[in-house]
N, C-alpha and C positions, 0 to 999 in steps of 0.2 A: 410395597414391593412390586405389585402388579403394574403400578404407574411407571416405576423405574424401568421395569422389563420392557414395557411398551416403548419407552423412550429409546431404548437400546436398539430396537428393531427398526431398520430403515425400510424404504420401499424399493431399493435398487436391486437389480438381478445380482445373485451371488458372484458371478464371474466379474462384474463391474467392481464390486466391493474389493475383490481380490486384486484386481488391476490397480485400483486406487491405492490400496495398501502397499503394493509393489512399488509404485512411483514414489510414495512418501518414504518408504524404506531406502530407496536409491538416491535420496536427496543429498546426503553428506558427501564431501569430497572423499575420493579413494574407493567409493562403491563401484560395482560393475555397472555398465550402462544399461538402462532399462530395456527389458525384453520387448521386442517388436510386438508380441501378442498383447502385452499389457497396454502399450501405446495405442494399438488399433482398437482394443476393446473400449477404451475411453473415448476415442475419436468417433467410433461407431455410434455409441450412445448419444453423444452430443449432437451428431449430425441427423440421427433418425428419431430421437425422442419427441413424442407429440404431446406428452403430459404437461400441464401448466407447471411452471418452475416451483410454485409453492407446494405442489403435490409430490415433488421429487425430494425425498428425505434420505440423505446418506446416514448410515448408522453411526452411533457414537463411537468415538475412538479415545485413546488415552489423551488426545489433545482437546477433548470436549465434545459437545453436541454439534451436529452438522446441519448445514443449510445449502441451498443451491440457488443460483440466479442465472438467468439468461438474458442478454441484451444484444442489440445490434448497433455497431458504430458505422458512421457514414464516411469511411476513408479506406484506402487500400491497406492491406496487411503489411506490405513492404514499408510503407511510410511509418506505421505504428511501430514496427520492429526497429526501424532506424532511430527512433527516439528512445524506446524502452531499453534497448540493449547496448546503447552507446555509453561506455563508462565515463565519458567526459561530460555527460549530462546528468546532474544529480536528480534524484527522485522528487525532491521538493519542487522542481520545475514542471514536472509532468503530473504529479499527484498532490497538488498543493493543499487540498482540504483534508488529506488523510496522513500525509507524511510531513513531519516537522523538518526532518533531514534524513538522508540515508547515504551510505558510502560503502563501497566494496572494500573489504579487508585486504591488506597487502597479501600477495600470493594467490589471490582468487584466480582460477583458470580463465574466467570470463574476460579478465583484463587483457589477455593476449588472444583469446578466441573470438572476441566480439565481431571483428571485421569479417570473419568467415561466415557468421550467421547473418550479419547485415547485408553482405554482398552475395549471399547464396543464390543459386538458380532456383526458380519457383516452377514446379515443385522440385525439392531436392531429390537427387537420385537415391540417396540413402540418408537416414536420419542424422542430423548434426546435433551433437550434445555438448553442453558445457555446464560448469557449476561455479559457485562462488559462496562466500560467506559475507553477509551484509550486516552492517551495523545500522540500526534503524531507531528513530524516535518518532512517536506518533504526535499528531495534533490532539488537542483536548477532546475527550469523548463528548458526544452531544448531550448525554444525560448527566454524567457524573462530573464532567470537567477534568477528569484525571488524564495525565499523559504519562507514557511509559517509554523506556528504552530497553533494547534487547538485541540479540543476534539471531539471524536466520540462516539456515542452510538453504541454498537455492539451487535448483536444477532447471535447465532449459533444454527442450527438445524441439528442433524444427523438423517436421516430417510431412510426408505426402499422404493425403487421404483421398484416393480415387481422383487424382488430378487437382485436388484442392490443397493448398499449403496451409499448415497449421503450426502454430507455436504453442507448445505446452510449457507452462511456467509453474514449477512446484516450489512451495516454501514450507519449511518445518522449523519451528523454534526449538533448539536443542535443550534449553533449560527454561527457568522462569524469568520473567522480566525484572527490572528494577522496581522498587516500590512506587506506587502511583503518586505523582505530585500534582498539586492543584494548578490548573490552567483555566482559561476561559475563552469562549468564542466571542469576539466583539462584533456586535451587529449580526449580519447575515453570514452564514457558513460559506455562501458563494463568494464572499469578499475575501476569504482567506486571511482574515486578520485575527490573530490569536495572541493571548498573553500567557506567559509561563512564569510561575513562581517557584521558589525552592522549597515550599512548604508541603509536607506530607498531608494526605487527607483527600476529601472529596467536597464538592459543592452541594451534595445532597442533604436535604433537611434531615436532622437527627443522625446523619452518618458522616459528619464533618471530620470526625476523628479517625474513620476507618482507614487502616493501612491496606491498600488493595494491590493485587498483583495480577498479571496475566500469567496463569499457570500453564497454559498450553495454547498453541495456535498452529494450524497447518492449512494449506490450501493447494488445490490442483486447479489451475486456470487454463482454459483453452481459448486461444484467439485463432479463429479459422476463417479463411475466405468463404463468403456466402456461396460462392460458385467459383470454378477455376478462373483465376485472373480477375475476379470481381473487384469492384471499388468499395465493397462493404465487408465488414468483419463481424462475424457472430462471436460473442464472448459468452463463455459458460464457465461458471466458477463453483466448484465444490469447496466448502470452507468449514473448518472446525475451530471452536474456540472455548476456552475455559478460563474464567476470571472471577475474582471475588476476594474475600478476606478470610484469614484463619483457615485456609484450605477449602472453604466452601465455594461451590460454583454457582454464580447467579446468572450465567449467560443462558438465554433462551434462543431458539432458532430465529425468533422474530428480531432479536437484537443483532444477530449475525447478518440477517437479510438487510436490515437498515444500514449496517456498516458497508455491505457490498453495494447497495444503492448509492451511498455517499461516494464510494470509490469510482463507480462507473459514471455517475453524473459529473464528477470532477474531470475524469479522463475525457469524457465527451466535450466538456466545456473547453478544455485545452486543445485537444487534438482535432476537433471539427471546426475550430475557429479559422476563418479565412485570414485572420491576422497573425496566426502562429508563426514565430520566427523560425528560420531554418535551424537544423540541428547544429550546424557550424556556428551560427550566431549565438545560440544559447551557450554552447561550449566555450566560445570566446568570452562571453560575459562572465561565466563561471571562473575561467582561468584569470581574467582580469581582477576579479574580487579576491581570488586566492593569493594574488601577488601584492595586494594592498596591505599597508601597515594597519595595526589595530586602531590607532588614533583616526585614521582616514575612514576606516569602516564605520566607526561610531559616529563620525561627523556626517557621514552619508545617511545615517539613520536618525539624525537629530529632529527633522520635521516629523518623522513617524512617531518618535518619542513624545513630541509636543502634542500630536494628535491623540495619542493614547492617554496622555495625562488628563485630557478634557472628558474622557469617557467615564461614566460612573453608574451605568446600568448594573443591576444586581447580576452577578456577585462582585462586580468591580468596585463597589462602594465599601467592601470589607478590608480590614487591616492588612490581610495577606497580600492583597492586590495594590492597595494604596502605597504600601512600602516599596513596591518596585516601580509604580507609575508616577507618583507625585513629582512635580517640578521637572518633568521630562527625563527622569532618571533611568527610564527603561533600557535604552541602548547600553548604558554602562553596566547593567546587570547581566548582559549576554556574554557567553563564552564566544571566542573567536569564530568557531564553526557555526554557531547559532546566528551570529551577526551576518555571516555570509549567506546562510540559508534564508534569513529574513530579507536580505537585499535581492536575492534570487526571486523570491515571491513578488516583491515590489516591481522588479524588472518585468516579470511575466504579466502582472496586472497592467502595467503601463503599455506593454506591447499589444496585449489583447484588448486594450481599451476599457478595462473595468476599474481603473483607478479614478476616483472622483476628481 
């Protein structure tokens, strides 16, 4: 019990924990807009904290144990916001190593509000707020190979902090995820090549049978100009997660930190690339794919399917994987939306010059 008690206690000032709780509580649609004091408390900490990120420990919440990460990206905030908040650009184009695909649910306010955030004055005279509900599927987990789908309540606040513009992005999973299915990373995670099977379970030795779930997930991410009008963005992320099987949580702070590093490394690889296509070009490619018939989508993936059929590193040599890979069968196993997402990633790799 002493150990569990220790885990509960974070290292953050109580006012900051209260502010983070307030932002998480305000994530669902229909809630009041976040209190300016809560927003400022979070921005203040992120801007002034001098402790090493691994010493910053948010306390555990119903969504699990917490971790914190801070990084800097070499691009202006306005450019980042222009890609992140444009609903015509799918998440798999910007976060290809963590998101298999994501989409805003119909009726999400961000679908009509995004232009106001993307075109806002920096810094904004008053905070600009929007929300949405996102459907998301993950890429395979680096250790277990499991992938999951779930819905997320999302809240965005664009605000002024002493002349520096900041985007706060809040996400909270309202329920648990679908059961974990077996997937695999092919080669290097930086290549964004993944295989997804319909089989329940994991790739872990002795735990192949385990039916795993994400029981909880929440985050408060801050993307703030390093200085007013700066060409750099400081990213600070508070994140909580709870996952496992039969109700038990196996997630440690170190797992969460590794996931956050995977997210920021991928965002950096895409957003800092001198070859990054314009947001309009990505949106046009996405619209073009959505207009294609199923047969054409699968035809466009046939060489990818043939490439995957030749891969047989562990665990791809197992029956669960061979049954979807052999004879170039893979494109035919994908649902329409998944085929589009796969072609989006191939497009991004081609544009960024990472396709062999």
